[in-house]
C-alpha positions in Angstrom: 117.8 108.3 112.9 117.5 105.2 115.0 115.8 103.3 112.1 118.4 104.4 109.6 121.2 103.3 112.0 119.6 99.9 112.6 119.1 99.3 108.8 122.7 100.3 108.1 124.0 97.8 110.7 121.8 95.0 109.2 123.1 95.7 105.7 126.7 95.7 107.0 126.0 92.3 108.7 124.7 91.0 105.4 121.3 90.1 106.7 118.7 88.7 104.3 115.5 90.6 103.6 113.6 88.3 105.9 116.1 88.8 108.7 115.9 92.5 108.2 112.1 92.5 108.4 112.2 90.5 111.6 114.9 92.7 113.1 112.9 95.9 112.3 109.7 94.3 113.7 111.6 93.4 116.9 112.9 97.0 117.1 109.4 98.4 116.8 108.0 96.1 119.5 111.0 96.9 121.8 110.4 100.7 121.4 106.7 100.3 122.0 107.2 98.4 125.2 109.9 100.9 126.3 107.2 103.6 126.3 104.6 101.4 128.0 102.6 100.2 125.0 101.7 96.6 124.6 102.5 96.5 120.9 103.7 98.7 118.0 100.1 99.2 116.7 99.0 100.8 120.0 102.2 102.8 120.1 102.0 104.2 116.6 98.2 104.9 117.0 99.0 107.0 120.0 101.8 108.8 118.3 99.4 109.7 115.4 96.8 111.0 117.9 99.4 113.1 119.7 100.7 114.6 116.4 97.1 115.5 115.5 96.6 117.2 118.8 99.9 119.0 118.6 99.5 120.4 115.0 95.7 121.0 115.0 96.0 124.7 116.2 92.4 126.0 116.3 91.0 123.2 114.2 88.6 121.0 116.1 89.4 117.3 115.6 87.4 114.2 116.3 89.2 110.9 116.2 86.7 108.1 115.5 88.0 104.5 115.9 85.5 101.8 115.2 85.4 98.9 117.7 87.2 95.7 116.9 85.3 93.7 114.3 84.6 90.2 115.5 83.0 87.2 114.0 79.7 87.1 112.1 76.4 86.4 113.8 75.0 84.1 111.1 76.3 84.7 107.5 77.9 82.7 106.0 77.9 80.8 109.2 78.1 81.7 112.9 81.6 82.7 114.1 83.1 83.2 110.6 86.0 85.6 110.4 87.7 86.6 107.2 91.4 87.6 107.2 91.8 88.0 111.0 95.4 88.9 111.8 96.8 90.0 115.2 100.3 90.8 116.2 
């Protein structure tokens, strides 16, 4: 409901696609910080985990999250990272 309302306002204001994307990103970050999360990634990750916990009933669940992947040790050269993006 909040998202639909925000999108409607942006359309009414005649915002471009780029302005709309930025406004929605800002809204996500604002909501994440409102609930004590440092960014929208951590916020939505937590939301997903909470939903799994809530709807699992008697099904045992294991959430496996690999550690952050960092640079290479040697190949193709030490410190090489492909496609790193952080928000």
